[in-house]
Biopython code that builds the backbone (N, CA, C, O; Angstrom):
import numpy as np
from Bio.PDB.StructureBuilder import StructureBuilder

atoms = [
    (1, "MET", "N", (57.527, -41.484, -11.747)),
    (1, "MET", "CA", (56.345, -41.782, -10.971)),
    (1, "MET", "C", (56.308, -43.295, -10.737)),
    (1, "MET", "O", (56.285, -44.079, -11.685)),
    (2, "ASN", "N", (56.304, -43.689, -9.465)),
    (2, "ASN", "CA", (56.236, -45.120, -9.169)),
    (2, "ASN", "C", (54.777, -45.583, -9.122)),
    (2, "ASN", "O", (53.862, -44.774, -9.268)),
    (3, "ILE", "N", (54.567, -46.862, -8.921)),
    (3, "ILE", "CA", (53.229, -47.443, -9.016)),
    (3, "ILE", "C", (52.298, -46.922, -7.920)),
    (3, "ILE", "O", (51.104, -46.743, -8.162)),
    (4, "ILE", "N", (52.830, -46.678, -6.718)),
    (4, "ILE", "CA", (51.996, -46.177, -5.626)),
    (4, "ILE", "C", (51.485, -44.775, -5.947)),
    (4, "ILE", "O", (50.302, -44.487, -5.764)),
    (5, "GLU", "N", (52.377, -43.900, -6.426)),
    (5, "GLU", "CA", (51.966, -42.550, -6.809)),
    (5, "GLU", "C", (50.961, -42.590, -7.957)),
    (5, "GLU", "O", (50.017, -41.802, -8.006)),
    (6, "ARG", "N", (51.184, -43.516, -8.866)),
    (6, "ARG", "CA", (50.322, -43.620, -10.043)),
    (6, "ARG", "C", (48.904, -44.027, -9.655)),
    (6, "ARG", "O", (47.938, -43.493, -10.199)),
    (7, "VAL", "N", (48.771, -44.959, -8.730)),
    (7, "VAL", "CA", (47.449, -45.425, -8.304)),
    (7, "VAL", "C", (46.735, -44.337, -7.494)),
    (7, "VAL", "O", (45.510, -44.225, -7.550)),
    (8, "LYS", "N", (47.500, -43.535, -6.742)),
    (8, "LYS", "CA", (46.903, -42.483, -5.926)),
    (8, "LYS", "C", (46.574, -41.228, -6.730)),
    (8, "LYS", "O", (45.801, -40.392, -6.262)),
    (9, "ALA", "N", (47.135, -41.077, -7.915)),
    (9, "ALA", "CA", (46.905, -39.887, -8.743)),
    (9, "ALA", "C", (45.472, -39.881, -9.282)),
    (9, "ALA", "O", (44.834, -40.932, -9.345)),
    (10, "PRO", "N", (44.956, -38.695, -9.676)),
    (10, "PRO", "CA", (43.590, -38.619, -10.217)),
    (10, "PRO", "C", (43.435, -39.418, -11.512)),
    (10, "PRO", "O", (44.317, -39.427, -12.371)),
    (11, "THR", "N", (42.295, -40.081, -11.622)),
    (11, "THR", "CA", (41.985, -40.891, -12.804)),
    (11, "THR", "C", (41.023, -40.122, -13.702)),
    (11, "THR", "O", (40.060, -39.535, -13.209)),
    (12, "PRO", "N", (41.269, -40.116, -15.021)),
    (12, "PRO", "CA", (40.325, -39.443, -15.937)),
    (12, "PRO", "C", (38.948, -40.112, -15.907)),
    (12, "PRO", "O", (38.823, -41.292, -15.579)),
    (13, "LYS", "N", (37.926, -39.339, -16.252)),
    (13, "LYS", "CA", (36.538, -39.825, -16.183)),
    (13, "LYS", "C", (36.319, -41.073, -17.028)),
    (13, "LYS", "O", (35.656, -42.010, -16.585)),
    (14, "PHE", "N", (36.876, -41.098, -18.255)),
    (14, "PHE", "CA", (36.693, -42.251, -19.136)),
    (14, "PHE", "C", (37.177, -43.539, -18.457)),
    (14, "PHE", "O", (36.520, -44.576, -18.541)),
    (15, "PHE", "N", (38.326, -43.462, -17.790)),
    (15, "PHE", "CA", (38.875, -44.657, -17.158)),
    (15, "PHE", "C", (38.128, -45.024, -15.879)),
    (15, "PHE", "O", (38.141, -46.186, -15.472)),
    (16, "LYS", "N", (37.480, -44.057, -15.245)),
    (16, "LYS", "CA", (36.627, -44.389, -14.108)),
    (16, "LYS", "C", (35.434, -45.218, -14.567)),
    (16, "LYS", "O", (35.049, -46.190, -13.917)),
    (17, "VAL", "N", (34.857, -44.822, -15.693)),
    (17, "VAL", "CA", (33.722, -45.578, -16.254)),
    (17, "VAL", "C", (34.191, -46.969, -16.676)),
    (17, "VAL", "O", (33.509, -47.961, -16.419)),
    (18, "LEU", "N", (35.348, -47.040, -17.321)),
    (18, "LEU", "CA", (35.899, -48.325, -17.765)),
    (18, "LEU", "C", (36.197, -49.230, -16.572)),
    (18, "LEU", "O", (35.986, -50.441, -16.642)),
    (19, "ARG", "N", (36.688, -48.647, -15.481)),
    (19, "ARG", "CA", (36.974, -49.421, -14.272)),
    (19, "ARG", "C", (35.693, -50.011, -13.708)),
    (19, "ARG", "O", (35.678, -51.165, -13.279)),
    (20, "THR", "N", (34.616, -49.229, -13.704)),
    (20, "THR", "CA", (33.335, -49.708, -13.199)),
    (20, "THR", "C", (32.798, -50.846, -14.066)),
    (20, "THR", "O", (32.263, -51.826, -13.548)),
    (21, "ILE", "N", (32.941, -50.715, -15.373)),
    (21, "ILE", "CA", (32.523, -51.793, -16.283)),
    (21, "ILE", "C", (33.343, -53.048, -16.022)),
    (21, "ILE", "O", (32.804, -54.153, -15.994)),
    (22, "GLY", "N", (34.645, -52.876, -15.831)),
    (22, "GLY", "CA", (35.513, -54.021, -15.543)),
    (22, "GLY", "C", (35.109, -54.736, -14.267)),
    (22, "GLY", "O", (35.099, -55.966, -14.217)),
    (23, "LEU", "N", (34.777, -53.969, -13.231)),
    (23, "LEU", "CA", (34.333, -54.589, -11.976)),
    (23, "LEU", "C", (33.023, -55.346, -12.168)),
    (23, "LEU", "O", (32.812, -56.395, -11.558)),
    (24, "SER", "N", (32.150, -54.819, -13.009)),
    (24, "SER", "CA", (30.882, -55.497, -13.289)),
    (24, "SER", "C", (31.110, -56.808, -14.038)),
    (24, "SER", "O", (30.442, -57.808, -13.773)),
    (25, "VAL", "N", (32.057, -56.795, -14.974)),
    (25, "VAL", "CA", (32.373, -58.012, -15.737)),
    (25, "VAL", "C", (32.968, -59.064, -14.815)),
    (25, "VAL", "O", (32.653, -60.248, -14.938)),
    (26, "VAL", "N", (33.832, -58.638, -13.886)),
    (26, "VAL", "CA", (34.407, -59.578, -12.911)),
    (26, "VAL", "C", (33.297, -60.182, -12.054)),
    (26, "VAL", "O", (33.288, -61.386, -11.797)),
    (27, "ALA", "N", (32.366, -59.343, -11.615)),
    (27, "ALA", "CA", (31.265, -59.840, -10.787)),
    (27, "ALA", "C", (30.401, -60.844, -11.550)),
    (27, "ALA", "O", (29.997, -61.868, -10.999)),
    (28, "ALA", "N", (30.119, -60.546, -12.820)),
    (28, "ALA", "CA", (29.312, -61.476, -13.625)),
    (28, "ALA", "C", (30.037, -62.808, -13.802)),
    (28, "ALA", "O", (29.422, -63.869, -13.698)),
    (29, "GLY", "N", (31.337, -62.754, -14.066)),
    (29, "GLY", "CA", (32.110, -63.985, -14.213)),
    (29, "GLY", "C", (32.139, -64.785, -12.927)),
    (29, "GLY", "O", (32.042, -66.012, -12.947)),
    (30, "GLY", "N", (32.275, -64.082, -11.798)),
    (30, "GLY", "CA", (32.287, -64.768, -10.505)),
    (30, "GLY", "C", (30.961, -65.435, -10.188)),
    (30, "GLY", "O", (30.925, -66.534, -9.634)),
    (31, "VAL", "N", (29.875, -64.766, -10.541)),
    (31, "VAL", "CA", (28.543, -65.347, -10.303)),
    (31, "VAL", "C", (28.362, -66.606, -11.143)),
    (31, "VAL", "O", (27.838, -67.611, -10.661)),
    (32, "LEU", "N", (28.796, -66.550, -12.396)),
    (32, "LEU", "CA", (28.647, -67.735, -13.256)),
    (32, "LEU", "C", (29.509, -68.899, -12.756)),
    (32, "LEU", "O", (29.087, -70.055, -12.810)),
    (33, "MET", "N", (30.714, -68.592, -12.270)),
    (33, "MET", "CA", (31.599, -69.677, -11.805)),
    (33, "MET", "C", (31.092, -70.322, -10.526)),
    (33, "MET", "O", (31.284, -71.520, -10.314)),
    (34, "THR", "N", (30.448, -69.540, -9.675)),
    (34, "THR", "CA", (30.006, -70.086, -8.394)),
    (34, "THR", "C", (28.512, -70.399, -8.366)),
    (34, "THR", "O", (27.934, -70.536, -7.288)),
    (35, "ALA", "N", (27.888, -70.511, -9.517)),
    (35, "ALA", "CA", (26.455, -70.804, -9.570)),
    (35, "ALA", "C", (26.169, -72.155, -8.909)),
    (35, "ALA", "O", (26.908, -73.117, -9.117)),
    (36, "PRO", "N", (25.098, -72.229, -8.114)),
    (36, "PRO", "CA", (24.786, -73.478, -7.409)),
    (36, "PRO", "C", (24.214, -74.573, -8.322)),
    (36, "PRO", "O", (24.069, -75.722, -7.904)),
    (37, "VAL", "N", (23.894, -74.211, -9.561)),
    (37, "VAL", "CA", (23.367, -75.206, -10.481)),
    (37, "VAL", "C", (24.474, -75.661, -11.427)),
    (37, "VAL", "O", (25.483, -74.975, -11.594)),
    (38, "SER", "N", (24.278, -76.801, -12.030)),
    (38, "SER", "CA", (25.256, -77.334, -12.972)),
    (38, "SER", "C", (25.119, -76.618, -14.312)),
    (38, "SER", "O", (24.055, -76.640, -14.930)),
    (39, "LEU", "N", (26.210, -75.979, -14.760)),
    (39, "LEU", "CA", (26.205, -75.255, -16.021)),
    (39, "LEU", "C", (27.100, -75.983, -17.022)),
    (39, "LEU", "O", (28.010, -76.705, -16.616)),
    (40, "PRO", "N", (26.861, -75.809, -18.310)),
    (40, "PRO", "CA", (27.713, -76.433, -19.324)),
    (40, "PRO", "C", (29.157, -75.939, -19.200)),
    (40, "PRO", "O", (29.418, -74.848, -18.692)),
    (41, "ALA", "N", (30.068, -76.756, -19.669)),
    (41, "ALA", "CA", (31.495, -76.427, -19.570)),
    (41, "ALA", "C", (31.835, -75.143, -20.317)),
    (41, "ALA", "O", (32.714, -74.395, -19.891)),
    (42, "GLY", "N", (31.149, -74.882, -21.425)),
    (42, "GLY", "CA", (31.401, -73.661, -22.188)),
    (42, "GLY", "C", (31.078, -72.404, -21.397)),
    (42, "GLY", "O", (31.776, -71.396, -21.508)),
    (43, "VAL", "N", (30.019, -72.464, -20.600)),
    (43, "VAL", "CA", (29.628, -71.306, -19.785)),
    (43, "VAL", "C", (30.650, -71.086, -18.669)),
    (43, "VAL", "O", (30.998, -69.947, -18.357)),
    (44, "ILE", "N", (31.123, -72.163, -18.079)),
    (44, "ILE", "CA", (32.129, -72.064, -17.018)),
    (44, "ILE", "C", (33.428, -71.496, -17.579)),
    (44, "ILE", "O", (34.067, -70.660, -16.941)),
    (45, "SER", "N", (33.817, -71.939, -18.757)),
    (45, "SER", "CA", (35.046, -71.422, -19.359)),
    (45, "SER", "C", (34.864, -69.960, -19.762)),
    (45, "SER", "O", (35.806, -69.176, -19.639)),
    (46, "LEU", "N", (33.679, -69.570, -20.241)),
    (46, "LEU", "CA", (33.393, -68.171, -20.545)),
    (46, "LEU", "C", (33.481, -67.325, -19.279)),
    (46, "LEU", "O", (33.977, -66.198, -19.319)),
    (47, "ALA", "N", (33.007, -67.856, -18.163)),
    (47, "ALA", "CA", (33.075, -67.138, -16.895)),
    (47, "ALA", "C", (34.526, -66.877, -16.488)),
    (47, "ALA", "O", (34.844, -65.813, -15.957)),
    (48, "GLY", "N", (35.388, -67.836, -16.734)),
    (48, "GLY", "CA", (36.810, -67.645, -16.440)),
    (48, "GLY", "C", (37.414, -66.542, -17.297)),
    (48, "GLY", "O", (38.174, -65.709, -16.803)),
    (49, "TYR", "N", (37.078, -66.539, -18.569)),
    (49, "TYR", "CA", (37.582, -65.493, -19.468)),
    (49, "TYR", "C", (37.047, -64.115, -19.073)),
    (49, "TYR", "O", (37.783, -63.129, -19.109)),
    (50, "LEU", "N", (35.768, -64.048, -18.698)),
    (50, "LEU", "CA", (35.186, -62.786, -18.259)),
    (50, "LEU", "C", (35.901, -62.262, -17.015)),
    (50, "LEU", "O", (36.176, -61.067, -16.906)),
    (51, "THR", "N", (36.195, -63.150, -16.096)),
    (51, "THR", "CA", (36.870, -62.740, -14.865)),
    (51, "THR", "C", (38.260, -62.192, -15.152)),
    (51, "THR", "O", (38.641, -61.155, -14.610)),
    (52, "VAL", "N", (39.013, -62.872, -15.993)),
    (52, "VAL", "CA", (40.361, -62.399, -16.335)),
    (52, "VAL", "C", (40.296, -61.073, -17.092)),
    (52, "VAL", "O", (41.045, -60.147, -16.784)),
    (53, "ALA", "N", (39.404, -60.978, -18.083)),
    (53, "ALA", "CA", (39.296, -59.746, -18.867)),
    (53, "ALA", "C", (38.872, -58.571, -17.994)),
    (53, "ALA", "O", (39.409, -57.473, -18.140)),
    (54, "GLY", "N", (37.935, -58.779, -17.106)),
    (54, "GLY", "CA", (37.490, -57.708, -16.215)),
    (54, "GLY", "C", (38.568, -57.280, -15.244)),
    (54, "GLY", "O", (38.689, -56.097, -14.927)),
    (55, "THR", "N", (39.354, -58.236, -14.767)),
    (55, "THR", "CA", (40.444, -57.918, -13.856)),
    (55, "THR", "C", (41.506, -57.075, -14.548)),
    (55, "THR", "O", (41.990, -56.095, -13.982)),
    (56, "VAL", "N", (41.867, -57.449, -15.760)),
    (56, "VAL", "CA", (42.862, -56.682, -16.515)),
    (56, "VAL", "C", (42.325, -55.291, -16.831)),
    (56, "VAL", "O", (43.045, -54.302, -16.694)),
    (57, "MET", "N", (41.065, -55.209, -17.253)),
    (57, "MET", "CA", (40.458, -53.916, -17.576)),
    (57, "MET", "C", (40.460, -53.001, -16.349)),
    (57, "MET", "O", (40.751, -51.811, -16.466)),
    (58, "THR", "N", (40.145, -53.540, -15.196)),
    (58, "THR", "CA", (40.113, -52.753, -13.970)),
    (58, "THR", "C", (41.505, -52.285, -13.571)),
    (58, "THR", "O", (41.689, -51.130, -13.185)),
    (59, "ALA", "N", (42.488, -53.180, -13.662)),
    (59, "ALA", "CA", (43.856, -52.819, -13.278)),
    (59, "ALA", "C", (44.432, -51.748, -14.192)),
    (59, "ALA", "O", (45.057, -50.801, -13.714)),
    (60, "VAL", "N", (44.234, -51.879, -15.479)),
    (60, "VAL", "CA", (44.748, -50.886, -16.428)),
    (60, "VAL", "C", (44.048, -49.554, -16.223)),
    (60, "VAL", "O", (44.691, -48.506, -16.274)),
    (61, "SER", "N", (42.752, -49.578, -15.992)),
    (61, "SER", "CA", (42.000, -48.342, -15.791)),
    (61, "SER", "C", (42.414, -47.638, -14.508)),
    (61, "SER", "O", (42.427, -46.408, -14.452)),
    (62, "GLN", "N", (42.750, -48.402, -13.482)),
    (62, "GLN", "CA", (43.154, -47.802, -12.211)),
    (62, "GLN", "C", (44.501, -47.098, -12.321)),
    (62, "GLN", "O", (44.735, -46.110, -11.625)),
    (63, "THR", "N", (45.381, -47.583, -13.175)),
    (63, "THR", "CA", (46.721, -46.989, -13.267)),
    (63, "THR", "C", (46.803, -45.872, -14.299)),
    (63, "THR", "O", (47.867, -45.273, -14.458)),
    (64, "ALA", "N", (45.722, -45.575, -15.003)),
    (64, "ALA", "CA", (45.724, -44.456, -15.954)),
    (64, "ALA", "C", (45.610, -43.153, -15.170)),
    (64, "ALA", "O", (44.788, -43.042, -14.261)),
    (65, "VAL", "N", (46.434, -42.167, -15.520)),
    (65, "VAL", "CA", (46.421, -40.889, -14.811)),
    (65, "VAL", "C", (46.252, -39.740, -15.792)),
    (65, "VAL", "O", (46.531, -39.868, -16.984)),
    (66, "GLU", "N", (45.792, -38.623, -15.263)),
    (66, "GLU", "CA", (45.663, -37.429, -16.086)),
    (66, "GLU", "C", (47.047, -36.854, -16.345)),
    (66, "GLU", "O", (47.942, -36.959, -15.507)),
    (67, "ASN", "N", (47.210, -36.254, -17.496)),
    (67, "ASN", "CA", (48.477, -35.632, -17.856)),
    (67, "ASN", "C", (48.547, -34.264, -17.172)),
    (67, "ASN", "O", (47.770, -33.373, -17.517)),
    (68, "PRO", "N", (49.458, -34.075, -16.211)),
    (68, "PRO", "CA", (49.502, -32.798, -15.502)),
    (68, "PRO", "C", (49.975, -31.642, -16.387)),
    (68, "PRO", "O", (49.685, -30.488, -16.075)),
    (69, "ALA", "N", (50.686, -31.912, -17.468)),
    (69, "ALA", "CA", (51.192, -30.866, -18.341)),
    (69, "ALA", "C", (50.118, -30.359, -19.304)),
    (69, "ALA", "O", (50.270, -29.289, -19.894)),
    (70, "ARG", "N", (49.060, -31.104, -19.460)),
    (70, "ARG", "CA", (47.995, -30.737, -20.392)),
    (70, "ARG", "C", (47.130, -29.642, -19.780)),
    (70, "ARG", "O", (46.673, -29.758, -18.643)),
    (71, "LYS", "N", (46.914, -28.594, -20.537)),
    (71, "LYS", "CA", (46.093, -27.487, -20.063)),
    (71, "LYS", "C", (44.627, -27.802, -20.357)),
    (71, "LYS", "O", (44.312, -28.357, -21.410)),
    (72, "PRO", "N", (43.719, -27.447, -19.423)),
    (72, "PRO", "CA", (42.295, -27.684, -19.699)),
    (72, "PRO", "C", (41.809, -26.779, -20.824)),
    (72, "PRO", "O", (42.269, -25.648, -20.981)),
    (73, "LYS", "N", (40.871, -27.304, -21.600)),
    (73, "LYS", "CA", (40.305, -26.535, -22.695)),
    (73, "LYS", "C", (39.359, -25.469, -22.145)),
    (73, "LYS", "O", (38.617, -25.701, -21.190)),
    (74, "ARG", "N", (39.408, -24.300, -22.773)),
    (74, "ARG", "CA", (38.515, -23.223, -22.365)),
    (74, "ARG", "C", (37.204, -23.359, -23.113)),
    (74, "ARG", "O", (37.175, -23.728, -24.287)),
    (75, "LYS", "N", (36.138, -23.061, -22.427)),
    (75, "LYS", "CA", (34.826, -23.090, -23.067)),
    (75, "LYS", "C", (34.474, -21.689, -23.523)),
    (75, "LYS", "O", (34.914, -20.707, -22.926)),
    (76, "GLY", "N", (33.697, -21.597, -24.557)),
    (76, "GLY", "CA", (33.262, -20.295, -25.041)),
    (76, "GLY", "C", (34.105, -19.807, -26.195)),
    (76, "GLY", "O", (34.952, -20.530, -26.719)),
    (77, "ARG", "N", (33.863, -18.585, -26.579)),
    (77, "ARG", "CA", (34.561, -18.002, -27.723)),
    (77, "ARG", "C", (35.955, -17.536, -27.341)),
    (77, "ARG", "O", (36.196, -17.072, -26.227)),
    (78, "VAL", "N", (36.846, -17.672, -28.278)),
    (78, "VAL", "CA", (38.194, -17.175, -28.098)),
    (78, "VAL", "C", (38.266, -15.784, -28.709)),
    (78, "VAL", "O", (37.905, -15.604, -29.872)),
    (79, "GLN", "N", (38.722, -14.802, -27.950)),
    (79, "GLN", "CA", (38.774, -13.428, -28.449)),
    (79, "GLN", "C", (40.190, -12.969, -28.607)),
    (79, "GLN", "O", (40.429, -11.833, -29.019)),
]
sb = StructureBuilder()
sb.init_structure("model")
sb.init_model(0)
sb.init_chain("A")
sb.init_seg("    ")
for serial, (resi, resn, name, xyz) in enumerate(atoms, 1):
    if name == "N":
        sb.init_residue(resn, " ", resi, " ")
    sb.init_atom(name, np.array(xyz, "f"), 0.0, 1.0, " ", f" {name:<3s}", serial, name[0])
structure = sb.get_structure()
């Protein structure tokens, strides 16, 4: 499976949630970096780290795919 097929394949629910959190972290870091007011250097450096961490989290979550060989679990009693 190449990278294009991997990105187009279905993503598990957990990684969809993680991807959304990653995008939110990137947005928060971007807002802090581009704030129109003067912020302390520590906050600006934290914003850079948030942006990188969110970007990595989003990229890894996007490339996670469901295992096609795994059978879905049955609900209810087994007879």
